[in-house]
C-alpha positions as CSV (number, residue, x, y, z in Angstrom):
1,X,-5.5,27.3,-4.2
2,X,-6.6,25.4,-0.6
3,X,-2.6,24.7,1.1
4,X,-1.5,21.7,1.1
5,X,-2.6,19.1,4.7
6,X,-0.3,18.2,6.9
7,X,-0.2,14.7,5.6
8,X,-0.5,15.2,2.1
9,X,2.8,17.3,2.4
10,X,4.4,14.5,4.6
11,X,4.0,12.3,2.0
12,X,5.6,14.5,-0.8
13,X,8.0,14.8,1.5
14,X,8.9,11.0,1.8
15,X,8.6,10.9,-2.1
16,X,11.3,13.7,-2.2
17,X,13.5,12.4,0.2
18,X,13.0,9.2,-1.4
19,X,13.4,10.0,-5.3
20,X,16.6,11.9,-3.7
21,X,17.5,8.9,-1.5
22,X,17.6,6.8,-4.9
23,X,20.3,9.9,-6.6
24,X,18.2,11.3,-8.4
25,X,19.5,14.5,-10.1
26,X,17.5,17.9,-8.7
27,X,16.1,18.2,-12.3
28,X,14.2,15.6,-12.5
29,X,13.3,14.2,-9.5
30,X,11.3,18.3,-9.1
31,X,10.1,16.0,-12.7
32,X,9.2,13.5,-11.4
33,X,7.1,15.0,-8.3
34,X,5.6,18.1,-9.8
35,X,3.8,15.1,-12.7
36,X,3.4,12.9,-9.8
37,X,1.5,15.0,-7.2
38,X,0.3,17.8,-10.1
39,X,2.7,20.6,-8.8
40,X,4.1,23.6,-10.4
41,X,8.3,22.6,-10.8
42,X,8.5,25.7,-8.2
43,X,6.4,23.9,-5.2
44,X,8.6,20.2,-6.2
45,X,11.7,22.6,-5.9
46,X,10.0,23.3,-2.5
47,X,9.2,20.6,-1.1
48,X,13.1,18.8,-2.2
49,X,15.2,22.0,-0.6
50,X,13.2,20.8,2.6
51,X,13.9,17.1,2.0
52,X,17.5,17.3,0.9
53,X,17.1,18.2,4.9
54,X,15.8,15.4,6.2
55,X,17.8,12.5,8.3
56,X,14.4,10.2,6.2
57,X,11.6,10.0,5.9
58,X,9.2,11.6,7.6
59,X,5.8,10.0,9.9
60,X,2.4,10.0,8.4
61,X,-0.2,10.9,10.2
62,X,-3.9,10.3,8.7
63,X,-6.4,13.2,7.5
64,X,-8.1,14.1,10.9
65,X,-12.2,13.0,10.7
66,X,-15.3,15.2,12.3
67,X,-17.2,12.4,15.4
68,X,-19.1,13.7,17.5
69,X,-20.4,12.5,21.3
70,X,-22.9,13.2,23.5
71,X,-21.1,13.2,26.9
72,X,-23.1,14.0,30.1
73,X,-22.0,17.8,31.1
74,X,-19.6,16.5,33.8
75,X,-17.6,14.5,31.9
76,X,-17.0,17.6,29.5
77,X,-16.2,19.7,32.8
78,X,-13.5,17.3,33.3
79,X,-12.0,17.2,29.6
80,X,-12.1,20.8,29.3
81,X,-9.9,20.8,32.5
82,X,-7.6,18.3,32.3
83,X,-7.1,19.3,28.0
84,X,-6.5,22.7,30.0
85,X,-4.1,21.3,32.5
86,X,-1.6,20.0,30.2
87,X,-2.1,22.6,27.3
88,X,-3.5,19.6,25.3
89,X,-6.3,20.4,23.0
90,X,-9.9,17.9,23.8
91,X,-9.5,16.1,20.3
92,X,-6.2,14.7,21.5
93,X,-7.1,13.5,25.3
94,X,-10.0,11.6,23.6
95,X,-7.5,10.2,20.6
96,X,-4.7,8.7,23.4
97,X,-8.0,7.8,24.8
98,X,-9.8,5.9,22.5
99,X,-6.6,4.9,20.7
100,X,-5.4,3.0,24.7
101,X,-8.8,1.5,25.2
102,X,-8.0,-0.5,21.3
103,X,-4.3,-1.2,21.9
104,X,-4.4,-5.2,22.0
105,X,-3.4,-6.5,25.1
106,X,-5.6,-3.5,26.6
107,X,-8.3,-4.7,28.6
108,X,-11.2,-3.9,26.2
109,X,-9.0,-3.4,23.2
């Protein structure tokens, strides 16, 4: 069986948190969560236990999708050097740059 993605985990934690915030009993919440997400009751309880420790809902992230681009070799070298110097992934550098480029109010967005 494969592991759930971070986006799936966030959605399940938020659902568990919402059920608990409504005042639902743990056993009823576990049943509802298990049915909604096709989980075992044991796994539903794990999500509920973790959700009990949360101050509020967790931020849900979109699933990443692979994108292939072609860049000049010099830009790739600069990108790798920048990512390495800041101890981040190349994907995070590119993602942040694209987000800034597309942001409302940016000169290009």
